C-alpha positions as CSV (number, residue, x, y, z in Angstrom):
1,X,3.6,20.2,-0.6
2,X,2.2,19.4,-4.0
3,X,-1.1,21.0,-3.0
4,X,-3.0,23.2,-5.4
5,X,-2.4,26.8,-4.6
6,X,-4.7,29.1,-6.6
7,X,-3.6,32.3,-4.9
8,X,-2.7,33.9,-8.2
9,X,-5.9,33.2,-10.1
10,X,-7.8,36.4,-10.6
11,X,-11.3,35.2,-9.5
12,X,-9.9,33.9,-6.2
13,X,-7.8,37.0,-5.6
14,X,-10.9,39.0,-5.8
15,X,-12.6,36.8,-3.1
16,X,-9.5,37.2,-0.9
17,X,-9.6,41.0,-1.3
18,X,-13.3,41.1,-0.4
19,X,-12.7,39.0,2.7
20,X,-9.8,41.3,3.8
21,X,-12.0,44.3,3.4
22,X,-14.7,42.6,5.5
23,X,-12.2,41.8,8.2
24,X,-10.9,45.4,8.2
25,X,-14.5,46.8,8.4
26,X,-15.3,44.4,11.3
27,X,-12.1,45.3,13.2
28,X,-13.3,48.9,13.2
29,X,-16.2,47.7,15.4
30,X,-14.1,45.8,17.8
31,X,-15.2,46.1,21.4
32,X,-18.7,47.4,20.5
33,X,-21.9,45.7,21.6
34,X,-23.7,43.9,18.7
35,X,-27.1,45.1,17.5
36,X,-29.8,43.6,19.7
37,X,-32.0,40.9,18.1
38,X,-35.0,39.1,19.5
39,X,-35.0,35.4,20.3
40,X,-37.4,34.9,17.4
41,X,-35.2,36.8,14.9
42,X,-32.1,34.8,15.8
43,X,-34.0,31.4,15.5
44,X,-35.7,32.4,12.3
45,X,-32.5,33.5,10.7
46,X,-30.8,30.3,11.7
47,X,-33.6,28.1,10.3
48,X,-33.5,30.0,7.0
49,X,-29.7,29.5,6.8
50,X,-29.9,25.8,7.6
51,X,-32.7,25.4,5.0
52,X,-30.5,27.1,2.3
53,X,-27.5,24.9,3.2
54,X,-29.6,21.7,3.0
55,X,-31.2,22.8,-0.3
56,X,-27.7,23.5,-1.8
57,X,-26.5,20.0,-0.7
58,X,-29.5,18.3,-2.3
59,X,-29.2,20.3,-5.5
60,X,-25.6,19.4,-5.8
61,X,-26.4,15.7,-5.4
62,X,-29.3,15.8,-7.9
63,X,-27.2,17.6,-10.5
64,X,-24.1,15.3,-9.8
65,X,-22.0,18.4,-9.2
66,X,-19.2,18.3,-6.8
67,X,-19.9,20.7,-3.9
68,X,-17.1,23.1,-3.1
69,X,-17.0,24.8,0.3
70,X,-15.2,28.1,1.1
71,X,-13.4,28.3,4.4
72,X,-11.9,31.6,5.6
73,X,-9.2,31.0,8.2
74,X,-9.4,33.7,10.9
75,X,-6.3,35.6,12.1
76,X,-4.5,33.1,14.3
77,X,-5.2,33.1,18.0
78,X,-4.3,31.0,20.9
79,X,-6.5,28.4,22.5
80,X,-7.6,28.8,26.1
81,X,-5.1,26.9,28.3
82,X,-6.9,27.6,31.6
83,X,-9.3,25.3,33.4
84,X,-12.9,26.5,33.8
85,X,-12.2,27.0,37.6
86,X,-9.8,29.7,36.8
87,X,-12.2,31.6,34.5
88,X,-15.0,34.0,35.3
89,X,-18.5,33.4,34.1
90,X,-20.2,35.9,31.7
91,X,-23.5,36.2,30.0
92,X,-24.4,36.6,26.3
93,X,-25.2,40.3,26.9
94,X,-21.6,40.9,27.8
95,X,-20.2,39.7,24.5
96,X,-18.5,42.3,22.4
97,X,-17.7,42.3,18.7
98,X,-14.3,41.1,17.4
99,X,-13.2,40.3,20.9
100,X,-11.5,37.3,22.5
101,X,-13.0,37.4,26.0
102,X,-9.8,36.2,27.8
103,X,-10.3,35.0,31.4
104,X,-14.0,34.5,30.9
105,X,-16.3,31.6,30.0
106,X,-20.0,31.4,29.0
107,X,-22.4,28.7,30.0
108,X,-24.9,27.8,27.2
109,X,-27.7,25.4,26.4
110,X,-28.4,24.3,22.9
111,X,-31.9,25.3,21.6
112,X,-31.7,24.7,17.9
113,X,-29.6,22.9,15.4
114,X,-27.0,21.9,14.6
115,X,-26.7,22.5,10.9
116,X,-23.7,21.3,9.0
117,X,-22.6,24.3,6.9
118,X,-18.8,24.8,6.7
119,X,-18.7,24.8,10.5
120,X,-21.2,23.2,12.8
121,X,-23.8,25.9,13.4
122,X,-26.6,26.2,16.0
123,X,-28.3,28.5,18.4
124,X,-27.7,28.5,22.2
125,X,-29.1,30.4,25.2
126,X,-27.6,31.5,28.5
127,X,-29.3,31.2,31.9
128,X,-31.3,34.3,31.2
129,X,-32.7,33.0,28.0
130,X,-30.6,35.3,25.8
131,X,-29.8,33.6,22.5
132,X,-26.8,33.7,20.2
133,X,-25.5,31.8,17.2
134,X,-22.5,29.6,17.7
135,X,-20.1,28.3,15.0
136,X,-17.9,25.3,15.9
137,X,-15.1,24.6,13.4
138,X,-13.0,21.4,13.2
139,X,-15.8,19.4,14.7
140,X,-16.5,16.1,13.1
141,X,-19.3,14.3,14.9
142,X,-21.9,16.8,16.1
143,X,-23.0,14.4,18.8
144,X,-19.8,15.0,20.6
145,X,-20.8,18.5,21.6
146,X,-24.3,19.1,20.5
147,X,-27.8,17.9,21.4
148,X,-30.8,20.2,21.9
149,X,-31.1,20.7,25.6
150,X,-27.5,19.8,26.2
151,X,-25.2,22.2,28.1
152,X,-21.8,23.4,26.9
153,X,-19.1,25.6,28.3
154,X,-17.2,27.9,25.8
155,X,-13.9,29.0,27.3
156,X,-12.6,32.5,26.4
157,X,-15.3,33.0,23.7
158,X,-14.4,34.7,20.5
159,X,-17.4,36.9,19.4
160,X,-17.3,38.2,15.9
161,X,-19.1,39.2,12.7
162,X,-19.3,36.4,10.1
163,X,-19.1,36.7,6.3
164,X,-22.9,36.9,6.0
165,X,-23.1,39.9,8.3
166,X,-24.5,38.0,11.2
167,X,-22.8,37.8,14.6
168,X,-22.0,35.0,16.9
169,X,-19.5,33.0,18.9
170,X,-16.8,31.3,16.8
171,X,-14.9,28.3,18.2
172,X,-11.8,27.2,16.3
173,X,-10.1,25.1,19.0
174,X,-11.8,21.9,20.1
175,X,-10.6,22.3,23.7
176,X,-12.4,25.6,24.0
177,X,-15.9,24.0,24.0
178,X,-16.9,21.3,26.4
179,X,-20.2,19.4,26.6
180,X,-21.2,18.9,30.3
181,X,-23.0,15.8,31.7
182,X,-26.5,16.6,32.8
183,X,-25.6,16.5,36.5
184,X,-22.3,18.4,36.3
185,X,-21.9,21.0,39.1
186,X,-21.8,23.8,36.6
187,X,-25.2,23.0,35.2
188,X,-27.7,25.4,36.9
189,X,-30.7,24.0,38.8
190,X,-33.2,25.3,36.2
191,X,-31.5,23.2,33.5
192,X,-31.0,20.0,35.5
193,X,-34.6,18.6,35.0
194,X,-34.5,16.3,38.1
195,X,-31.3,14.5,37.1
196,X,-30.0,14.6,40.6
197,X,-32.6,12.0,41.5
198,X,-31.2,9.5,39.0
199,X,-29.1,6.8,40.7
200,X,-25.9,5.3,39.6
201,X,-27.5,2.1,38.5
202,X,-29.9,3.8,36.1
203,X,-27.0,5.9,34.5
204,X,-25.1,2.6,34.0
205,X,-28.0,0.9,32.5
206,X,-28.6,3.8,30.1
207,X,-24.9,3.7,29.1
208,X,-25.2,0.0,28.4
209,X,-28.3,0.5,26.2
210,X,-26.5,3.4,24.4
211,X,-23.5,1.2,23.6
212,X,-25.7,-1.6,22.4
213,X,-27.4,0.9,20.1
214,X,-24.0,2.2,18.9
215,X,-24.7,5.7,20.4
216,X,-21.2,6.1,21.9
217,X,-21.3,9.8,22.7
218,X,-24.5,9.3,24.6
219,X,-22.9,6.4,26.4
220,X,-20.0,8.5,27.5
221,X,-22.3,11.2,28.7
222,X,-24.2,8.6,30.8
223,X,-21.0,7.1,32.2
224,X,-19.7,10.6,33.3
225,X,-23.1,11.3,34.9
226,X,-22.8,8.0,36.8
227,X,-19.5,9.0,38.2
228,X,-21.0,12.3,39.4
229,X,-24.1,10.8,40.9
230,X,-25.1,11.0,44.5
231,X,-24.7,8.7,46.3
232,X,-21.4,7.9,44.5
233,X,-20.8,4.6,42.8
234,X,-19.5,1.6,44.8
235,X,-16.1,0.2,43.9
236,X,-17.8,-2.5,41.8
237,X,-20.0,0.1,40.1
238,X,-17.0,2.3,39.5
239,X,-15.2,-0.6,37.7
240,X,-18.2,-1.3,35.6
241,X,-18.4,2.4,34.6
242,X,-14.8,2.6,33.7
243,X,-15.0,-0.5,31.5
244,X,-18.0,1.1,29.7
245,X,-16.1,4.4,29.4
246,X,-13.2,2.6,27.8
247,X,-15.4,0.7,25.4
248,X,-17.1,3.8,24.2
249,X,-13.9,5.9,24.1
250,X,-12.4,3.2,21.8
251,X,-15.3,3.6,19.4
252,X,-14.9,7.3,19.0
253,X,-11.1,7.5,18.7
254,X,-10.2,8.6,22.3
255,X,-7.6,5.8,22.6
256,X,-5.6,7.5,25.4
257,X,-8.7,8.2,27.4
258,X,-9.7,4.5,27.0
259,X,-6.4,3.4,28.3
260,X,-6.6,5.9,31.2
261,X,-10.1,4.8,32.1
262,X,-9.1,1.2,32.8
263,X,-5.6,2.0,34.1
264,X,-6.8,1.7,37.7
265,X,-9.0,-1.3,37.1
266,X,-7.8,-4.8,38.3
267,X,-6.9,-7.0,35.3
268,X,-9.8,-9.0,34.0
269,X,-10.3,-10.6,30.5
270,X,-12.6,-7.6,29.6
271,X,-10.2,-4.9,30.8
272,X,-7.1,-6.6,29.2
273,X,-8.9,-6.9,25.9
274,X,-9.9,-3.2,26.0
275,X,-6.4,-2.3,27.0
276,X,-4.9,-4.3,24.1
277,X,-7.2,-2.6,21.7
278,X,-6.2,0.8,23.0
279,X,-2.5,-0.1,22.7
280,X,-3.0,-1.4,19.1
281,X,-4.7,1.9,18.0
282,X,-1.9,3.9,19.6
283,X,0.6,1.8,17.6
284,X,2.1,0.4,20.8
285,X,2.1,-3.1,19.4
286,X,4.5,-4.7,21.9
287,X,2.3,-3.6,24.8
288,X,-0.8,-4.9,22.9
289,X,0.9,-8.3,22.6
290,X,1.8,-8.2,26.3
291,X,-1.8,-7.4,27.4
292,X,-3.2,-10.2,25.1
293,X,-0.6,-12.6,26.6
294,X,-2.2,-12.3,30.0
295,X,-5.6,-13.5,28.7
296,X,-6.6,-17.0,29.5
297,X,-8.0,-17.3,26.0
298,X,-6.2,-15.1,23.6
299,X,-7.8,-13.1,20.9
300,X,-5.9,-14.8,18.1
301,X,-7.0,-12.3,15.4
302,X,-5.8,-9.2,17.2
303,X,-2.7,-11.0,18.4
304,X,-1.7,-12.0,14.9
305,X,-2.4,-8.5,13.6
306,X,-0.3,-7.0,16.4
307,X,2.6,-9.3,15.7
308,X,2.5,-8.5,12.0
309,X,2.4,-4.7,12.8
310,X,5.4,-5.1,15.2
311,X,7.5,-6.8,12.5
312,X,6.6,-3.9,10.1
313,X,7.4,-1.3,12.8
314,X,10.8,-2.8,13.7
315,X,12.1,-4.1,10.3
316,X,10.2,-2.4,7.5
317,X,9.2,-5.7,6.0
318,X,5.9,-5.1,4.3
319,X,3.8,-7.3,2.0
320,X,3.1,-4.6,-0.6
321,X,1.2,-6.8,-2.9
322,X,-1.3,-7.6,-0.2
323,X,-1.6,-3.9,0.5
324,X,-2.6,-3.3,-3.1
325,X,-5.1,-6.1,-2.9
326,X,-6.7,-4.4,0.2
327,X,-6.7,-1.0,-1.4
328,X,-8.8,-2.3,-4.3
329,X,-11.7,-2.8,-1.9
330,X,-11.2,0.3,0.3
331,X,-12.6,3.8,0.0
332,X,-10.9,5.8,1.4
333,X,-7.7,3.9,0.7
334,X,-6.5,3.7,4.3
335,X,-4.7,0.5,5.3
336,X,-4.0,-1.0,8.7
337,X,-0.2,-0.9,8.7
338,X,2.6,0.2,11.1
339,X,5.0,3.1,10.6
340,X,8.6,2.0,10.0
341,X,11.5,4.4,10.8
342,X,14.7,3.2,9.3
343,X,18.3,4.5,9.3
344,X,17.2,8.2,9.9
345,X,16.9,10.6,12.7
346,X,15.9,14.2,13.3
347,X,18.7,16.7,13.9
348,X,19.4,20.4,13.7
349,X,20.0,21.5,10.1
350,X,22.1,24.7,10.0
351,X,20.0,27.6,8.8
352,X,16.9,25.4,8.2
353,X,15.7,24.5,11.7
354,X,15.3,20.8,11.9
355,X,16.0,18.2,9.2
356,X,16.2,14.4,8.7
357,X,19.6,12.8,8.4
358,X,20.9,9.3,7.6
359,X,22.4,7.4,10.6
360,X,24.5,5.1,8.4
361,X,25.4,4.8,4.7
362,X,22.5,3.8,2.5
363,X,22.1,2.6,-1.1
364,X,19.9,4.0,-3.8
365,X,16.4,2.6,-3.5
366,X,16.8,1.7,0.2
367,X,13.8,2.1,2.4
368,X,14.4,5.0,4.8
369,X,10.9,5.0,6.3
370,X,7.3,4.1,5.6
371,X,5.0,6.4,7.5
372,X,1.3,5.8,8.2
373,X,-0.6,9.1,7.7
374,X,-1.4,11.0,10.9
375,X,-4.5,12.3,9.1
376,X,-5.7,11.6,5.6
377,X,-8.4,13.2,3.4
378,X,-9.3,11.3,0.3
379,X,-11.3,12.6,-2.7
380,X,-12.4,10.0,-5.1
381,X,-12.2,11.7,-8.5
382,X,-13.8,8.6,-10.2
383,X,-16.9,8.5,-8.1
384,X,-20.2,10.5,-8.8
385,X,-20.8,13.5,-6.6
386,X,-23.4,11.8,-4.4
387,X,-20.8,9.2,-3.5
388,X,-18.1,11.7,-2.3
389,X,-17.3,11.1,1.3
390,X,-15.0,14.1,1.4
391,X,-15.8,17.6,0.3
392,X,-13.6,19.8,-1.8
393,X,-12.9,23.1,-0.3
394,X,-11.3,26.5,-1.0
395,X,-9.2,27.5,2.1
396,X,-8.5,31.2,2.2
397,X,-5.8,32.3,4.6
398,X,-6.0,36.1,4.8
399,X,-2.8,36.5,6.9
400,X,-0.6,34.5,4.5
401,X,-2.4,35.3,1.3
402,X,-2.7,31.7,0.4
403,X,-5.7,30.0,-1.3
404,X,-5.5,26.2,-1.3
405,X,-8.0,24.1,-3.3
406,X,-8.6,20.5,-2.5
407,X,-9.2,18.5,0.7
408,X,-7.1,20.7,3.0
409,X,-10.3,21.9,4.9
410,X,-11.3,18.3,5.8
411,X,-7.7,17.3,6.5
412,X,-7.3,20.2,9.1
413,X,-10.5,18.9,10.8
414,X,-9.2,15.3,10.8
415,X,-5.8,16.3,12.2
416,X,-7.1,18.7,14.9
417,X,-9.6,16.1,16.1
418,X,-6.9,13.4,16.4
419,X,-4.7,15.6,18.5
420,X,-7.6,16.7,20.7
421,X,-8.6,13.1,21.3
422,X,-5.1,11.9,22.0
423,X,-3.2,14.8,23.6
424,X,0.2,13.1,23.7
425,X,0.4,13.6,19.9
426,X,0.2,17.3,20.3
427,X,3.9,18.0,20.7
428,X,4.8,15.8,17.7
429,X,2.5,17.8,15.4
430,X,3.1,21.3,17.0
431,X,6.9,20.9,16.5
432,X,6.5,21.0,12.7
433,X,7.2,24.2,10.8
434,X,4.5,26.8,11.4
435,X,5.9,30.2,10.4
436,X,5.5,32.9,13.1
437,X,2.5,31.3,15.0
438,X,1.6,27.8,16.1
439,X,-2.0,27.8,14.8
440,X,-3.1,24.3,14.0
441,X,-4.4,25.3,10.6
442,X,-1.0,26.9,9.7
443,X,0.9,23.9,10.9
444,X,-1.2,21.5,8.8
445,X,-1.3,23.7,5.7
446,X,2.5,24.1,5.7
447,X,3.2,20.5,6.3
448,X,0.6,18.5,4.4
449,X,1.1,16.6,1.2
450,X,-1.1,16.4,-1.9
451,X,-1.1,12.8,-3.0
452,X,-2.6,10.4,-5.5
453,X,-4.4,7.2,-4.3
454,X,-1.2,5.4,-5.2
455,X,2.0,6.5,-6.9
456,X,1.8,3.2,-8.9
457,X,-1.5,4.3,-10.5
458,X,-0.1,7.8,-11.3
459,X,3.0,6.1,-12.8
460,X,1.4,3.6,-15.1
461,X,-1.6,5.8,-16.2
462,X,-0.9,7.1,-19.8
463,X,-0.8,10.8,-20.4
464,X,0.0,13.7,-18.1
465,X,-0.6,13.0,-14.4
466,X,-4.0,14.1,-13.1
467,X,-4.2,16.7,-10.4
468,X,-4.6,14.8,-7.1
469,X,-7.0,16.6,-4.7
470,X,-6.4,14.1,-1.8
471,X,-4.1,15.2,1.0
472,X,-2.5,13.9,4.1
473,X,-0.3,14.8,7.1
474,X,2.8,12.7,7.7
475,X,4.6,14.5,10.5
476,X,8.0,12.6,10.2
477,X,8.1,13.1,6.4
478,X,7.3,16.7,6.9
479,X,10.6,17.2,8.6
480,X,12.5,16.9,5.4
481,X,13.8,20.2,4.0
482,X,13.5,21.3,0.4
483,X,15.9,21.0,-2.5
484,X,15.1,20.8,-6.2
485,X,17.8,18.1,-6.3
486,X,16.5,15.5,-3.9
487,X,18.4,12.9,-1.9
488,X,15.1,11.1,-1.1
489,X,11.9,10.6,-2.9
490,X,8.3,10.1,-1.6
491,X,5.7,7.8,-3.0
492,X,2.2,6.9,-1.8
493,X,0.4,3.6,-1.3
494,X,-3.0,4.6,0.0
495,X,-2.3,6.5,3.2
496,X,1.2,5.1,3.5
497,X,4.1,7.4,2.5
498,X,7.1,5.5,1.4
499,X,10.5,7.3,1.4
500,X,13.5,5.8,-0.4
501,X,17.0,7.1,-1.0
502,X,17.5,8.4,-4.6
503,X,21.2,7.7,-4.6
504,X,23.9,6.1,-2.5
505,X,24.4,8.3,0.5
506,X,27.0,8.3,3.3
507,X,26.1,8.5,6.9
508,X,25.0,11.9,8.3
509,X,23.7,13.1,5.0
510,X,20.6,15.4,5.2
511,X,17.6,14.0,3.3
512,X,16.0,16.6,1.1
513,X,13.3,16.6,-1.6
514,X,11.3,19.0,-3.7
515,X,8.3,20.6,-2.1
516,X,6.7,21.3,-5.4
517,X,7.1,20.6,-9.1
518,X,10.7,21.5,-10.1
519,X,11.0,24.4,-12.5
520,X,13.9,26.1,-14.3
521,X,12.0,29.4,-14.0
522,X,13.4,31.2,-10.9
523,X,10.4,33.4,-10.5
524,X,8.1,30.3,-10.5
525,X,10.3,28.5,-8.0
526,X,10.3,31.5,-5.6
527,X,6.6,31.9,-5.8
528,X,6.0,28.2,-5.1
529,X,8.2,28.3,-2.0
530,X,7.1,31.7,-0.7
531,X,4.8,30.3,2.0
532,X,7.8,28.5,3.6
533,X,9.8,31.7,3.8
534,X,13.0,30.6,2.1
535,X,14.8,30.8,-1.3
536,X,16.3,27.5,-2.7
537,X,20.0,27.7,-3.4
538,X,20.6,24.3,-5.0
539,X,22.8,24.0,-8.1
540,X,19.7,23.9,-10.3
541,X,18.4,27.1,-9.0
542,X,21.8,28.7,-9.0
543,X,22.1,27.8,-12.7
544,X,18.7,29.2,-13.4
545,X,19.5,32.5,-11.5
546,X,22.7,33.1,-13.4
547,X,21.2,32.4,-16.9
548,X,20.7,35.7,-18.8
549,X,17.2,36.4,-20.0
550,X,18.4,36.4,-23.5
551,X,19.7,32.8,-23.2
552,X,16.5,31.8,-21.4
553,X,14.4,33.0,-24.3
554,X,16.6,31.3,-26.8
555,X,16.3,28.0,-24.8
556,X,12.6,28.4,-24.8
557,X,12.4,28.9,-28.5
558,X,14.6,25.9,-29.2
559,X,12.5,23.9,-26.8
560,X,9.4,24.8,-28.7
561,X,11.0,23.7,-32.0
562,X,12.1,20.5,-30.4
563,X,8.7,19.7,-29.1
564,X,7.2,20.5,-32.5
565,X,9.8,18.1,-34.1
566,X,9.1,15.1,-31.8
567,X,5.5,15.5,-30.8
568,X,4.0,14.4,-34.1
569,X,0.9,12.3,-34.8
570,X,3.0,9.3,-35.9
571,X,6.2,8.9,-33.9
572,X,7.8,7.1,-36.8
573,X,7.7,10.3,-38.8
574,X,10.0,12.1,-36.3
575,X,13.0,13.6,-38.1
576,X,15.6,12.1,-35.8
577,X,18.7,13.9,-37.1
578,X,16.9,17.2,-36.7
579,X,15.6,16.3,-33.2
580,X,19.1,15.4,-32.1
581,X,20.5,18.7,-33.5
582,X,17.9,20.5,-31.5
583,X,18.6,18.6,-28.3
584,X,22.3,19.5,-28.7
585,X,21.3,23.2,-29.3
586,X,19.2,23.3,-26.2
587,X,22.0,21.6,-24.2
588,X,24.4,24.3,-25.4
589,X,22.4,26.9,-23.6
590,X,23.4,25.5,-20.2
591,X,26.7,26.3,-18.5
592,X,26.4,23.7,-15.7
593,X,26.8,20.0,-16.5
594,X,23.7,17.8,-16.2
595,X,25.1,16.1,-13.1
596,X,24.9,19.6,-11.4
597,X,21.7,20.8,-13.1
598,X,19.6,18.0,-14.6
599,X,17.6,18.8,-17.7
600,X,14.3,17.2,-16.7
601,X,12.4,19.3,-19.3
602,X,14.4,17.5,-22.1
603,X,14.1,14.0,-20.7
604,X,10.7,13.2,-22.2
605,X,11.7,14.6,-25.6
606,X,14.9,12.6,-25.8
607,X,13.0,9.5,-24.6
608,X,10.7,9.9,-27.7
609,X,13.8,9.7,-29.9
610,X,14.7,6.5,-28.0
611,X,11.3,5.0,-28.8
612,X,11.6,5.8,-32.5
613,X,14.9,3.8,-32.6
614,X,13.1,1.0,-30.7
615,X,10.2,0.9,-33.2
616,X,12.8,0.8,-36.1
617,X,14.6,-2.2,-34.5
618,X,17.8,-0.1,-34.1
619,X,19.0,-1.7,-30.8
620,X,22.4,0.0,-30.8
621,X,20.9,3.4,-31.4
622,X,18.4,2.7,-28.6
623,X,21.3,2.2,-26.2
624,X,22.9,5.5,-27.3
625,X,19.7,7.5,-27.1
626,X,18.7,6.0,-23.7
627,X,22.1,6.7,-22.2
628,X,21.6,10.3,-23.4
629,X,18.3,10.4,-21.5
630,X,20.2,9.2,-18.4
631,X,23.0,11.7,-18.9
632,X,20.5,14.6,-19.2
633,X,19.1,13.5,-15.9
634,X,22.5,13.6,-14.2
635,X,23.3,9.9,-14.2
636,X,26.9,8.9,-14.5
637,X,27.1,5.3,-15.9
638,X,30.3,3.4,-16.8
639,X,30.6,0.4,-19.1
640,X,27.1,0.8,-20.6
641,X,27.9,1.8,-24.2
642,X,28.0,-0.4,-27.2
643,X,30.2,-1.7,-28.6
644,X,31.5,-2.7,-25.2
645,X,34.9,-1.5,-23.9
646,X,36.9,-2.9,-21.0
647,X,35.0,-1.0,-18.3
648,X,32.7,-2.9,-16.0
649,X,29.2,-1.7,-15.7
650,X,28.7,0.7,-12.8
651,X,26.3,3.5,-11.9
652,X,28.8,5.9,-10.5
653,X,26.1,8.5,-9.7
654,X,22.3,8.1,-9.7
655,X,20.5,11.0,-11.3
656,X,17.2,12.8,-11.2
657,X,14.2,10.4,-10.9
658,X,12.0,11.9,-13.7
659,X,8.9,10.3,-14.9
660,X,10.5,8.5,-17.8
661,X,13.6,7.1,-16.0
662,X,12.1,3.6,-15.4
663,X,11.1,3.3,-19.1
664,X,14.6,4.4,-20.1
665,X,16.3,1.6,-18.2
666,X,13.7,-0.9,-19.5
667,X,14.5,0.3,-23.1
668,X,18.2,-0.4,-22.3
669,X,17.4,-3.8,-20.9
670,X,15.5,-4.8,-24.0
671,X,18.1,-3.4,-26.4
672,X,20.9,-5.1,-24.5
673,X,19.3,-8.5,-25.2
674,X,20.2,-7.9,-28.8
675,X,23.6,-6.1,-28.7
676,X,25.0,-6.8,-25.2
677,X,23.2,-9.6,-23.4
678,X,25.7,-9.6,-20.6
679,X,24.3,-6.2,-19.5
680,X,20.7,-7.3,-19.3
681,X,20.8,-8.2,-15.6
682,X,22.4,-4.8,-14.8
683,X,19.8,-2.8,-16.7
684,X,17.0,-4.8,-15.1
685,X,18.4,-4.2,-11.7
686,X,18.7,-0.5,-12.3
687,X,15.1,-0.4,-13.7
688,X,13.8,-2.1,-10.6
689,X,15.7,0.3,-8.3
690,X,14.3,3.3,-10.1
691,X,10.8,1.8,-10.1
692,X,11.1,1.2,-6.4
693,X,12.1,4.8,-5.8
694,X,9.3,6.2,-8.0
695,X,6.5,3.9,-7.0
696,X,7.5,2.8,-3.5
697,X,8.0,-1.0,-4.0
698,X,9.1,-3.4,-6.8
699,X,6.7,-6.3,-6.2
700,X,4.6,-5.0,-9.0
701,X,7.5,-4.3,-11.4
702,X,6.8,-7.4,-13.5
703,X,3.1,-6.4,-13.9
704,X,4.1,-2.9,-15.0
705,X,7.2,-3.5,-17.1
706,X,8.9,-6.9,-16.7
707,X,6.5,-9.2,-18.6
708,X,6.2,-6.7,-21.5
709,X,10.0,-6.3,-21.6
710,X,10.6,-10.1,-21.8
711,X,7.9,-10.4,-24.5
712,X,9.7,-7.7,-26.5
713,X,13.0,-9.5,-26.2
714,X,11.3,-12.7,-27.4
715,X,9.8,-10.9,-30.4
716,X,13.2,-9.3,-31.2
717,X,14.9,-12.7,-31.0
718,X,12.2,-14.3,-33.3
719,X,12.8,-11.5,-35.8
720,X,16.6,-12.1,-35.7
721,X,17.2,-15.9,-35.4
722,X,20.4,-16.8,-33.6
723,X,20.6,-13.8,-31.4
724,X,20.8,-14.7,-27.7
725,X,18.1,-13.5,-25.3
726,X,18.4,-12.9,-21.6
């Protein structure tokens, strides 16, 4: 959602076509043996490729150019679900092109690499010394699976031809490759190098030294070897090993494994502290607090953090201002906060699969949930190329025909790793929409969100919003179905996604929002939603579909005239009567009322007319023009006109939350100070609600609008002595 799909740009379409041709040509060779290459040739080719990749990285840094990687997603295939014991061993000489060797595994030792290209690339050998290139995708830290001399098992290896014409094993699922401890029973004698003579104590000491040196993958390897040593560890040694395993697992993000490692250990201050840290990182804050409560001397820092997170998790009470303070010092902007799930739950949505529904009546602006990103990939557009921590990528999906530009490639890796390291999260993510096949890349690409660093920054920055290349996966938020006329709105504060109701909603209302930028062009809307496999049938799309092409063209011409009328160098030169006539003429081309089909495209132009009246000191006309903006957006407001009637002020129906809606209410607030002071509080309240919906919170409202509005009221009062201010 809101990601940059460049599938229809000619240059990328050509790349996609070439890749499809290459896949077709490769499939014709399926099942055939690859051309034989000597060990020297394979190693020489790899070294040249690694050297080119490194040279390209260095050139990009020196030239301050942003490096863009291309990733071609292979046809979806299932991961191996069988243990190694149920698979049959094979050698490199048995590998066949374009084949998933189901029911088999290959035992390999690393001899060169790795090189970080798009995947992790290196050269391995089997027991007979036959070498082959291997590409491991979705792998973050190479130390997890790779060290020269280290032994790995690849389950059900996928052997294929790559884009450069070379051949090798491709691994797309993290669980299909496993690094083995040096003394693992599967490691053949010729590769063991006397490790069987190493005693438990030496393995434990090596693990301690590795932890001290922050070499956590090495520490895990030593601990696993200690558990496999002969003679086996004593109960005391086993406890020590498990504590070291837990400590190392915590450092590399295997929080469930850390908890499991110490589950059978008798409670000690060290084990309870490790257990509490695991619970904290798994967002099980109540259990974290319980573990810390058993300590003779509590960790006050972790305890206070856990208590704060628990309040956030249970009540949705966040200190948003402190979050912004933290974000100013963070890159990437990921904050330590809990996920809050408010009055919503997941239910079956007829004809749509699953959806998110309200469990009780909610008011406009109410917090429905605040979800911490499951995975988040940030691209800092303001930083020089050499400072970029995340690479931009072009992800080509040949099966779906989609080409996504941005940080999706990195996001897929982040999400896949998190699931692999904490398996209990698998079902939560795999239950998301995935089309016809549960491939992780497909699940993530369908359900991720493009996002700015903060919606506040995007809201207050002048000019059209910049394209945000950052992206994240928020699984609960991803359950909302699409409608161009939303009942909820998302906003971003770092890696928090804040969801608020856009209007008053009764209980059991389905929450929906727009997956992409809303358009009145039905063809554009269909194209934007094609990857999700549905056609939107909201009232806005229905109005667009039934609008004759002749009327659409007339509307476009009138819109062009209106823009030319109001978008002049000096706004005070706008011919307001002409602009108002053009607004009326454009409106006349619609059959549906704005409450059914909001005119977002007209909102900004009508708002410019409002600003002209403000600059001219015409407060009553500001009110009329601003109320027209709201009407165009589908708002129904009673008792807001001037001169006042007998009606009490009431927002009967909240409208579309377009970019200018907050400013519109602020314009009303300032104008009312002159012509209807009794309505100032109502206008300010509505401005705050809209701000909260658009930005996620209202603690920064005064910084963005409030102080300026009050200053404008003071200036207006000074220019017209005797007029009350509010």
